[in-house]
C-alpha positions in Angstrom: 0.0 0.0 0.0 1.7 3.8 -1.0 -1.2 5.4 1.1 -0.8 6.5 4.6 -3.7 8.1 5.8 -2.6 10.7 8.5 -4.5 11.3 11.9 -8.3 10.4 11.7 -8.3 9.7 7.9 -9.3 6.6 6.0 -8.6 5.5 2.7 -11.5 3.7 0.7 -12.3 1.9 -2.1 -16.2 1.9 -3.0 -18.1 -1.7 -3.2 -20.2 -1.2 -6.4 -22.8 -3.8 -6.6 -24.6 -4.7 -10.1 -28.0 -3.6 -10.6 -29.9 -5.8 -13.6 -33.1 -5.6 -14.6 -35.8 -8.8 -13.5 -34.8 -9.7 -17.1 -30.8 -9.5 -16.7 -30.1 -6.1 -18.3 -27.5 -4.4 -16.4 -27.9 -0.9 -15.3 -25.2 1.0 -15.0 -24.9 4.8 -13.3 -28.2 4.6 -12.0 -27.5 4.9 -8.4 -30.3 6.2 -6.5 -30.0 9.2 -4.0 -31.5 6.6 -1.2 -28.8 4.0 -1.9 -26.6 2.9 0.7 -23.0 3.4 0.1 -20.4 0.8 0.9 -16.7 1.0 0.9 -13.9 -1.1 1.8 -10.7 0.0 4.0 -7.6 -0.1 2.5 -5.3 2.1 5.5 -6.2 4.3 8.1 -4.5 7.0 10.0 -2.6 6.6 13.3 -5.6 8.8 15.3 -8.1 5.8 13.9 -10.4 4.3 16.6 -13.4 2.8 15.4 -12.5 0.9 12.1 -10.1 -1.5 10.7 -8.1 -2.1 7.6 -10.9 -4.8 5.8 -13.9 -3.7 7.8 -16.3 -3.0 4.9 -18.1 0.9 5.8 -21.4 2.8 5.1 -20.8 6.0 4.3 -21.2 9.6 3.2 -20.0 9.5 -0.6 -20.8 13.8 -0.1 -17.6 13.9 2.3 -14.9 12.1 0.1 -11.8 13.6 -1.2 -11.5 11.5 -4.9 -7.6 9.9 -4.6 -6.5 8.8 -7.9 -3.0 6.9 -8.3 -2.0 5.1 -11.2 -5.6 5.3 -13.5 -7.2 3.7 -9.9 -10.0 5.6 -8.1 -10.2 5.2 -4.7 -11.0 8.3 -1.7 -9.9 9.7 1.5 -13.2 10.0 4.6 -12.3 11.1 7.9 -13.6 8.5 10.8 -16.7 11.2 11.6 -18.4 10.7 8.5 -17.9 6.6 8.3 -21.8 5.8 9.0 -21.3 2.6 10.2 -19.4 -1.1 10.1 -20.9 -3.6 7.3 -20.9 -7.4 8.9 -23.7 -8.4 7.2 -23.4 -10.8 3.5 -23.6 -9.4 0.8 
């Protein structure tokens, strides 16, 4: 991992779920504002207390700072903007 977040920042990757119609058509870019946004924690800052690397978290994407390294899009978010840790099955 080439990114080390500072303080309470968390480096995350969006967990994308395919949305399909009943007939099997994949709906790209059809995200609803009301959909829950999930991410996987890739790295954490030294002051992060509640989440760990590998956790799947529920976040407010509007609070994220986009990070693009080597054409790979990720994001940085402060721990206080993580809404919860998801422990269920996908």
